[in-house]
C-alpha positions as CSV (number, residue, x, y, z in Angstrom):
1,M,-10.0,24.2,10.7
2,S,-10.1,23.9,7.2
3,G,-10.9,27.5,6.9
4,K,-7.3,28.4,8.1
5,I,-5.6,25.8,6.0
6,P,-4.7,26.5,2.5
7,D,-6.9,23.9,0.1
8,L,-4.3,23.2,-2.5
9,I,-6.9,21.4,-4.6
10,R,-9.4,24.0,-4.9
11,Q,-7.0,26.6,-5.4
12,G,-5.4,24.5,-8.3
13,L,-8.9,24.0,-9.9
14,A,-9.7,27.7,-9.5
15,S,-6.5,28.2,-11.2
16,G,-7.4,26.5,-14.4
17,W,-6.2,22.9,-13.9
18,K,-7.5,20.5,-16.3
19,A,-9.1,18.3,-14.0
20,M,-12.0,16.2,-15.4
21,D,-14.7,14.3,-12.9
22,G,-16.0,11.3,-14.6
23,A,-19.4,11.6,-12.8
24,A,-20.1,15.0,-14.4
25,Q,-19.2,13.8,-18.0
26,R,-22.6,13.9,-20.0
27,N,-20.7,12.7,-23.1
28,D,-18.6,10.0,-24.3
29,L,-14.8,11.2,-24.3
30,F,-12.2,10.5,-26.9
31,L,-8.9,11.9,-25.8
32,S,-4.9,11.6,-26.8
33,A,-1.7,12.0,-25.1
34,D,2.2,11.3,-25.1
35,V,1.7,9.0,-22.1
36,A,-1.5,7.9,-20.3
37,V,-0.8,7.0,-17.0
38,I,-3.4,4.6,-15.3
39,G,-3.5,5.0,-11.4
40,S,-2.5,8.0,-9.5
41,G,-1.1,6.5,-6.3
42,A,2.9,6.3,-5.1
43,G,4.0,5.1,-8.8
44,G,1.7,7.0,-11.0
45,G,1.6,10.1,-9.2
46,I,5.4,10.6,-9.0
47,A,5.8,9.3,-12.6
48,A,3.2,11.8,-13.8
49,E,5.3,14.7,-12.5
50,A,8.6,13.3,-13.6
51,L,6.8,12.8,-17.2
52,S,5.6,16.4,-17.2
53,L,8.7,17.8,-16.2
54,A,10.1,16.1,-19.3
55,G,7.8,18.1,-21.3
56,L,5.4,15.2,-22.2
57,D,1.6,15.9,-22.5
58,V,0.8,13.6,-19.8
59,L,-3.1,12.3,-19.0
60,L,-3.5,10.4,-15.6
61,L,-6.6,8.3,-15.1
62,E,-7.8,7.5,-11.9
63,E,-10.8,5.1,-10.6
64,G,-11.4,7.0,-7.5
65,G,-12.6,10.7,-6.9
66,L,-10.6,13.8,-6.0
67,H,-10.6,15.0,-2.6
68,S,-8.9,17.6,-0.8
69,S,-8.1,18.5,2.6
70,S,-11.3,20.3,3.1
71,D,-13.0,16.8,2.7
72,F,-11.2,15.2,5.4
73,R,-13.2,15.4,8.4
74,L,-11.5,12.7,10.7
75,L,-14.5,10.3,10.5
76,E,-14.0,6.4,9.8
77,A,-17.8,6.4,8.6
78,K,-17.0,8.9,6.0
79,A,-13.3,8.0,4.9
80,Y,-13.5,4.4,4.4
81,P,-16.5,4.2,1.5
82,E,-14.8,7.5,-0.2
83,L,-11.0,6.7,0.2
84,Y,-10.7,2.9,0.1
85,Q,-11.0,0.1,-2.2
86,E,-14.1,-1.5,-1.3
87,S,-14.9,0.4,1.6
88,A,-11.9,-0.8,3.2
89,S,-13.4,-4.4,3.4
90,R,-11.2,-5.7,0.6
91,Q,-10.4,-9.6,1.3
92,T,-8.6,-12.4,-0.1
93,L,-10.9,-15.0,-2.0
94,D,-11.3,-17.1,1.4
95,K,-12.0,-14.1,3.3
96,A,-8.9,-14.8,5.6
97,I,-6.8,-11.6,5.1
98,T,-8.4,-8.0,5.0
99,I,-6.6,-5.7,2.9
100,L,-6.6,-2.1,3.0
101,Q,-5.9,-0.3,-0.3
102,G,-6.6,3.6,-1.3
103,R,-9.0,4.4,-3.9
104,A,-8.8,8.1,-4.4
105,V,-6.7,10.5,-6.7
106,G,-3.6,10.1,-4.7
107,G,-4.2,6.2,-4.0
108,S,-2.9,4.7,-1.0
109,T,-0.7,7.7,-0.3
110,V,-3.9,9.5,1.0
111,V,-4.6,7.2,3.6
112,N,-1.1,5.2,4.6
113,W,0.4,6.1,7.9
114,T,3.6,7.7,6.4
115,S,6.1,5.1,7.3
116,S,9.2,5.4,4.9
117,F,11.8,2.8,4.5
118,R,14.2,2.3,1.8
119,T,14.0,-1.1,0.2
120,P,16.4,-3.2,2.7
121,P,19.7,-4.3,1.3
122,D,19.1,-7.8,1.9
123,T,16.1,-7.9,-0.4
124,L,18.0,-5.7,-3.1
125,L,21.0,-8.4,-3.0
126,W,18.4,-11.4,-3.2
127,W,16.9,-9.9,-6.5
128,Q,20.4,-9.4,-7.6
129,E,21.2,-12.9,-7.2
130,N,17.9,-14.6,-7.7
131,H,16.2,-12.7,-10.3
132,G,18.5,-11.4,-12.8
133,L,18.5,-7.8,-11.6
134,P,22.3,-7.1,-11.4
135,G,21.7,-3.2,-11.7
136,L,19.8,-2.9,-8.4
137,S,22.6,-2.7,-6.0
138,V,22.4,-0.2,-2.9
139,E,24.5,2.0,-4.4
140,A,22.8,2.2,-7.7
141,M,19.2,3.0,-5.9
142,R,20.9,5.3,-3.6
143,P,20.2,8.5,-5.8
144,W,16.3,7.3,-6.3
145,F,15.8,7.1,-2.7
146,E,17.5,10.3,-2.0
147,Q,15.6,12.1,-4.7
148,A,12.4,10.7,-3.4
149,E,13.2,11.5,0.2
150,R,13.8,15.4,-0.7
151,R,11.1,15.5,-2.6
152,L,8.5,14.0,-0.3
153,G,9.9,15.4,3.1
154,I,10.8,12.0,4.2
155,G,13.1,12.3,7.5
156,P,13.4,11.4,11.0
157,W,10.2,11.9,12.9
158,L,11.9,13.8,15.9
159,A,8.6,14.4,18.3
160,E,7.9,12.2,21.3
161,P,6.2,8.9,20.0
162,N,2.6,8.5,21.1
163,G,1.8,6.2,23.9
164,N,1.0,3.2,21.7
165,N,4.5,3.3,20.1
166,L,6.0,3.8,23.6
167,V,4.8,0.7,24.6
168,L,6.8,-1.1,21.7
169,E,9.7,1.1,22.5
170,R,9.8,0.3,26.1
171,G,9.2,-3.7,25.5
172,C,12.0,-3.8,23.5
173,L,14.1,-1.9,25.8
174,A,13.2,-4.6,28.4
175,L,14.2,-7.5,26.1
176,G,17.0,-6.0,24.7
177,L,15.4,-5.9,21.1
178,R,17.0,-4.0,18.2
179,H,14.8,-1.0,17.4
180,A,14.7,2.6,16.0
181,R,12.3,5.2,15.1
182,I,10.6,5.3,11.8
183,P,11.1,8.0,9.0
184,R,7.9,9.6,8.0
185,N,7.0,11.5,4.9
186,V,5.4,14.7,6.7
187,R,6.1,18.4,6.7
188,G,4.7,20.6,9.5
189,C,2.7,17.5,11.1
190,W,0.0,18.4,13.7
191,N,0.7,15.0,15.3
192,L,-3.2,14.3,15.0
193,G,-3.0,10.6,14.6
194,Y,-5.8,10.2,11.8
195,C,-3.5,9.9,8.7
196,G,-6.0,6.9,7.5
197,M,-8.3,9.2,7.0
198,G,-7.0,11.6,4.8
199,C,-4.7,14.6,6.2
200,P,-6.9,17.4,6.9
201,T,-3.7,19.9,7.3
202,N,-1.7,18.8,4.1
203,A,1.1,17.9,6.2
204,K,1.4,14.4,4.9
205,Q,3.4,14.5,1.7
206,S,1.2,12.1,-0.2
207,M,0.7,12.4,-4.3
208,L,-2.4,14.5,-3.5
209,V,-0.6,17.6,-2.3
210,T,2.8,17.2,-4.0
211,C,3.5,15.5,-7.3
212,I,0.0,15.5,-8.5
213,P,-0.5,19.3,-8.3
214,S,3.0,19.8,-9.7
215,A,2.1,17.7,-12.8
216,L,-1.3,19.5,-13.3
217,S,0.6,22.8,-12.9
218,R,2.7,21.7,-16.0
219,G,-0.3,21.1,-18.0
220,A,-1.0,17.4,-17.2
221,R,-4.8,16.3,-17.4
222,L,-6.6,14.6,-14.9
223,L,-9.3,12.3,-15.2
224,S,-11.0,11.1,-12.1
225,R,-13.7,8.5,-11.4
226,A,-12.7,7.0,-14.8
227,R,-12.3,3.2,-14.5
228,V,-10.2,1.7,-17.0
229,D,-11.9,-1.7,-18.3
230,R,-9.3,-2.8,-20.9
231,L,-6.2,-2.3,-23.2
232,A,-6.7,-2.9,-26.7
233,A,-3.8,-4.4,-28.8
234,D,-2.8,-3.3,-32.4
235,P,-3.1,-5.9,-35.0
236,A,0.4,-6.9,-34.9
237,G,0.2,-7.7,-31.2
238,K,3.1,-5.5,-30.3
239,S,1.7,-2.5,-28.8
240,I,-1.1,-1.1,-26.8
241,S,-3.3,0.8,-29.4
242,A,-5.9,2.0,-26.9
243,I,-7.5,2.5,-23.4
244,E,-11.2,1.9,-23.1
245,G,-12.9,2.7,-19.8
246,S,-16.2,3.7,-18.1
247,F,-17.0,6.9,-16.1
248,L,-18.3,6.2,-12.5
249,G,-21.5,8.3,-11.0
250,A,-21.1,10.4,-7.9
251,D,-21.3,7.2,-5.8
252,G,-17.8,6.2,-7.2
253,N,-18.8,2.9,-7.8
254,T,-21.8,2.7,-10.1
255,P,-21.2,3.2,-13.9
256,S,-22.7,6.2,-15.3
257,G,-23.2,4.9,-18.6
258,R,-20.8,7.3,-20.3
259,R,-17.4,5.8,-21.7
260,F,-13.9,7.0,-22.6
261,M,-11.4,6.1,-25.1
262,V,-7.7,6.9,-25.1
263,R,-5.1,6.6,-27.4
264,A,-1.5,7.2,-26.0
265,R,2.0,7.0,-27.6
266,H,2.9,5.1,-24.4
267,V,0.8,3.6,-21.5
268,V,2.2,3.4,-17.8
269,L,0.3,1.1,-15.5
270,A,0.2,2.2,-11.9
271,A,-2.9,0.7,-11.0
272,G,-1.6,-1.2,-8.1
273,A,-0.6,-4.9,-7.3
274,I,-4.2,-5.9,-7.6
275,G,-5.4,-3.5,-10.4
276,T,-2.8,-3.5,-12.8
277,P,-2.3,-7.4,-13.5
278,A,-6.3,-7.5,-13.2
279,I,-6.5,-4.6,-16.3
280,L,-4.2,-7.0,-18.4
281,L,-6.0,-10.1,-17.6
282,R,-9.5,-8.5,-18.3
283,S,-7.8,-7.1,-21.7
284,G,-6.5,-10.7,-22.6
285,L,-3.2,-9.4,-22.8
286,A,-1.1,-11.4,-20.1
287,D,2.3,-12.2,-20.9
288,A,3.1,-15.3,-22.7
289,S,5.0,-16.7,-19.7
290,G,1.9,-17.0,-17.9
291,Q,3.2,-14.9,-14.7
292,T,0.7,-11.9,-15.0
293,G,-0.9,-11.6,-11.4
294,R,1.1,-14.6,-9.8
295,R,3.4,-14.4,-7.1
296,T,1.6,-11.5,-5.4
297,F,2.7,-10.7,-1.6
298,L,1.0,-9.0,1.2
299,H,3.2,-8.9,4.2
300,P,0.4,-11.0,6.0
301,V,0.0,-8.9,9.5
302,T,-0.6,-10.7,12.8
303,L,-1.9,-8.6,15.5
304,S,-1.8,-8.7,19.8
305,A,-3.8,-6.5,21.7
306,A,-2.9,-5.6,25.3
307,L,-4.6,-3.7,28.2
308,M,-2.3,-1.0,29.7
309,P,-2.3,0.3,33.1
310,E,-1.7,3.9,31.9
311,R,-4.0,5.6,29.2
312,I,-2.4,4.9,25.9
313,E,-4.9,6.8,23.9
314,P,-3.9,5.0,20.4
315,Y,-6.1,7.3,18.4
316,N,-4.0,10.0,19.1
317,G,-0.5,11.2,17.8
318,A,1.7,9.9,14.9
319,P,0.4,6.5,13.9
320,Q,3.6,4.8,13.5
321,S,7.0,5.8,14.7
322,V,8.7,3.1,16.6
323,Y,9.8,-0.3,14.7
324,S,11.7,-3.4,15.6
325,D,13.6,-5.7,12.8
326,H,14.8,-7.9,15.6
327,Y,12.7,-10.9,14.0
328,M,13.8,-10.3,10.6
329,H,17.5,-11.2,11.4
330,T,16.7,-14.2,13.9
331,Q,16.8,-16.9,10.8
332,P,18.4,-16.8,7.4
333,L,16.3,-14.7,4.5
334,D,15.0,-17.8,3.0
335,G,14.4,-19.5,6.1
336,A,11.2,-19.4,8.5
337,L,9.4,-15.9,7.7
338,G,11.1,-13.0,9.4
339,F,8.8,-10.5,10.6
340,K,8.9,-6.7,11.4
341,L,7.3,-5.3,14.7
342,E,5.4,-2.0,14.7
343,V,1.9,-0.7,15.9
344,P,-1.2,0.1,14.5
345,P,-3.7,3.2,15.4
346,I,-6.7,2.1,17.1
347,H,-10.1,3.8,16.2
348,P,-13.5,2.2,17.2
349,L,-15.1,1.6,13.6
350,L,-11.6,-0.4,12.4
351,A,-11.0,-2.2,15.7
352,S,-14.9,-3.7,16.0
353,V,-14.3,-5.2,12.8
354,T,-10.6,-6.6,13.7
355,F,-10.7,-7.4,16.9
356,P,-12.1,-10.8,18.0
357,G,-15.5,-11.5,19.9
358,F,-18.8,-10.1,19.5
359,G,-21.4,-8.1,21.1
360,S,-21.2,-7.3,25.0
361,E,-17.8,-9.1,25.2
362,Q,-16.3,-7.1,22.4
363,A,-18.0,-3.8,23.8
364,S,-16.4,-4.7,27.3
365,L,-12.9,-4.7,25.7
366,L,-13.6,-1.4,23.2
367,R,-14.9,0.2,26.5
368,Q,-11.3,0.7,27.7
369,L,-10.1,1.8,24.5
370,P,-8.1,4.5,25.9
371,H,-5.8,1.8,27.8
372,L,-5.5,-0.6,24.8
373,H,-2.5,-0.9,22.9
374,A,-1.9,-3.2,19.7
375,T,1.5,-4.4,18.2
376,L,1.6,-5.6,14.7
377,A,4.0,-8.5,13.2
378,L,4.5,-7.7,9.3
379,M,5.5,-10.9,7.8
380,R,8.4,-10.9,4.9
381,D,6.8,-13.2,2.3
382,G,8.3,-14.5,-1.0
383,F,11.9,-15.8,0.1
384,H,11.2,-19.1,1.5
385,P,10.6,-21.7,-1.1
386,D,7.0,-22.4,0.2
387,S,6.2,-18.8,0.4
388,R,4.7,-18.2,-3.0
389,G,2.2,-15.6,-2.3
390,G,-1.1,-15.4,-4.1
391,E,-2.8,-15.0,-7.4
392,V,-4.9,-11.9,-8.7
393,R,-7.9,-13.7,-10.5
394,L,-11.3,-12.2,-11.9
395,R,-14.6,-12.5,-10.6
396,S,-17.3,-13.2,-13.1
397,D,-18.0,-9.3,-13.5
398,G,-14.4,-8.8,-14.3
399,S,-13.5,-7.2,-10.9
400,P,-10.3,-8.6,-9.3
401,V,-9.9,-10.7,-6.2
402,L,-6.7,-12.2,-4.7
403,D,-6.5,-15.8,-4.0
404,Y,-3.9,-16.1,-0.8
405,P,-3.7,-19.6,0.4
406,L,-2.2,-19.9,4.1
407,N,0.2,-22.5,4.3
408,D,2.1,-24.0,6.9
409,V,5.0,-21.6,6.5
410,I,2.6,-18.6,7.0
411,W,1.2,-20.1,10.3
412,D,4.5,-21.1,11.9
413,G,5.0,-17.2,11.3
414,A,2.0,-16.2,12.9
415,R,2.4,-18.4,16.0
416,R,5.8,-17.1,16.6
417,S,5.1,-13.6,16.0
418,W,1.9,-13.9,18.5
419,L,4.5,-15.2,21.0
420,A,7.1,-12.6,20.4
421,M,4.4,-9.6,20.5
422,A,2.7,-11.0,23.9
423,E,6.2,-11.5,25.7
424,L,7.1,-7.9,24.4
425,Q,3.8,-6.6,25.8
426,F,4.1,-8.2,29.4
427,A,7.8,-6.8,29.1
428,A,6.5,-3.4,28.8
429,G,4.0,-3.4,31.6
430,A,0.7,-5.0,30.1
431,R,-1.9,-6.0,32.6
432,L,-3.6,-8.2,29.7
433,A,-2.3,-9.4,26.5
434,M,-4.5,-11.3,23.9
435,P,-3.6,-12.3,20.1
436,L,-6.2,-11.4,17.5
437,H,-7.8,-14.6,17.3
438,E,-11.4,-15.9,17.7
439,A,-10.4,-18.7,20.1
440,A,-8.0,-16.5,22.1
441,R,-8.8,-15.1,25.6
442,P,-7.2,-12.2,27.6
443,A,-4.0,-13.6,29.5
444,S,-2.7,-11.9,32.8
445,S,0.7,-13.3,32.2
446,W,3.5,-14.2,30.0
447,R,3.4,-17.6,31.0
448,Q,-0.7,-17.9,30.7
449,A,-0.2,-16.3,27.1
450,R,2.3,-18.7,25.9
451,A,0.5,-21.6,26.9
452,M,-2.7,-20.0,25.2
453,I,-0.9,-19.2,22.1
454,E,0.8,-22.6,21.7
455,G,-2.5,-24.2,21.7
456,L,-4.5,-22.0,19.2
457,P,-6.0,-23.8,16.4
458,L,-4.3,-22.3,13.0
459,R,-7.1,-21.8,10.7
460,A,-8.1,-19.1,8.1
461,L,-11.1,-16.9,9.5
462,Q,-10.3,-17.7,13.4
463,A,-6.8,-15.9,13.1
464,R,-7.6,-12.2,12.3
465,L,-4.8,-11.4,9.4
466,V,-4.8,-7.9,7.8
467,S,-2.3,-6.4,5.4
468,A,-1.8,-2.9,3.7
469,H,0.8,-3.9,1.6
470,V,0.2,-5.4,-1.8
471,M,3.4,-6.1,-4.2
472,G,4.5,-8.3,-7.0
473,G,2.0,-10.1,-9.7
474,M,4.1,-8.2,-12.4
475,A,7.3,-9.2,-11.3
476,M,10.7,-7.6,-13.0
477,G,13.4,-9.8,-13.8
478,G,16.2,-10.7,-16.4
479,D,14.4,-13.4,-18.0
480,P,11.4,-12.7,-20.1
481,S,10.4,-16.6,-19.4
482,L,10.3,-16.2,-15.6
483,S,9.2,-12.4,-15.1
484,V,6.8,-9.9,-16.8
485,V,8.8,-6.7,-17.1
486,D,12.6,-5.7,-17.1
487,E,14.1,-3.7,-14.5
488,W,13.0,-0.4,-15.9
489,G,9.1,-1.8,-15.8
490,G,9.2,-2.4,-19.4
491,H,6.9,-4.9,-20.5
492,W,8.5,-7.8,-22.2
493,T,5.8,-8.4,-24.9
494,W,3.9,-4.7,-25.1
495,R,6.7,-2.3,-26.2
496,N,4.5,0.8,-25.6
497,L,3.6,-0.2,-22.0
498,T,5.3,0.3,-18.8
499,V,4.6,-0.8,-15.0
500,L,5.7,1.6,-12.2
501,D,4.0,0.4,-9.2
502,G,4.5,-2.4,-6.3
503,S,3.4,-5.0,-8.7
504,I,7.0,-5.3,-10.2
505,F,8.8,-6.3,-6.9
506,P,9.5,-10.2,-7.1
507,T,9.2,-10.6,-3.8
508,S,7.9,-8.6,-0.8
509,I,9.8,-5.7,0.2
510,G,10.3,-6.6,4.0
511,A,9.2,-3.0,5.2
512,N,6.5,-0.6,4.5
513,P,6.8,-0.3,0.6
514,Q,5.7,3.4,0.1
515,L,9.3,4.8,-0.3
516,S,10.6,1.8,-2.2
517,V,7.3,2.5,-4.9
518,Y,8.6,5.9,-5.2
519,A,12.2,5.2,-6.2
520,F,11.5,2.7,-8.4
521,A,8.8,4.4,-10.2
522,L,11.4,7.4,-10.4
523,R,13.8,5.4,-11.8
524,G,11.4,3.8,-14.5
525,A,9.9,7.2,-15.5
526,D,13.4,8.6,-15.9
527,H,14.5,5.9,-18.4
528,L,10.8,6.1,-20.5
529,A,11.3,10.0,-20.6
530,R,14.8,9.5,-22.2
531,A,13.4,6.7,-24.6
532,L,10.3,8.7,-25.6
533,A,12.9,11.7,-26.4
534,R,15.0,9.6,-28.6
535,G,12.0,8.7,-30.7
């Protein structure tokens, strides 16, 4: 397959891109740039292109490796160690929530499922009224969303949804729930269904095949397998004077013993909502208000599996193409947690570590994989007074971990979402349905499922919770005593430091955040480029 598909990365390297692999460095490196961008995911990648287009000398630093479409073989065992943080097994401090985050050049955009939503209007209004951000109206943000959508091919998915998504659509129709199709960032998609393992056809318009190649073609430099350890401040305590880091070996994890130092006129932090605050905490440069790393949100996700009479083949076809926001609007924004319904793709390895049970019991379930369907409920955290999210902390070796306590507000949302999903699955024709919970057993009717779910113990490690959306921890706001950065991502304390990733969101988004990160990063990068041009 790969022999017939142009490999944009290998072609670019052959043309002379200035891309350096940290694993290949035999000496320490000392570099300088106009702007050093730490992290190459949605925020860092699109910012690198915008700043390069403005004529600035950009250096992009990325902890993960540089891979290309030729490397993506649709194999879970290969993709998770190569492309995900902690081999796709990153967890919260109490191990109650598994967090899927990308770790490669292109970040999570390489492995996400392409769902692309604008920031919901009620979320923007909440930020305006409660976080001192009056400039973030729907109208003010519209040009940035439109620019990102044009750049990344974001539009309606016109093909027939796969069987997994059709179950969700059928259930919504049967119950009269509002639902719609999900916009995706693809061009010429082959509808394979393996987006989470890297796109082998370059159809997914990730940072890997769009903005990063564009920036490199304009002279930007890329340093991969380069982990930033700390930022150093100038003696006056007003600006970042240097970036210090370690090169990683070919395994992408073990330090090679070689180090690097970068001096830049301006530093952009875009290492994600766990990585960005962790760098500042390791550096001893957290903000004076103590907000760095706090109020980190996840959209905690519950799941419900169902056995359908027809073949679903949940591993084939576009992973996400149907959604329902019905339960986002059945209570006030700051009331009981609303949740968005979508479906996840089901592949054997990830299913085996997510589905409950062990041994022959789980094997029996997975033998029916072609008939398995799963619905997920993405809970909107950060609006209810008791939904305060989590806090990024540092382990003894300096690596980050998210402490995300589960409280009654989360558990209430979990139980309501399991009930909603089971009802929907039976309405769609399921023979059996079961929430992903260690104490749950397959139910053969909605009545039986409801009785079981209402009796489930609400405890960490029994309920299977996951997340792929990490937001907050470096919140933007209008008051330096209550936020870390201003509305453009500019740090309140460090005058040459800008944050351009999902960590700046004051709450969760209430939708898959990819497009929101793009739009806010574009807006912040444009503001930064203009400021640097003024000198």
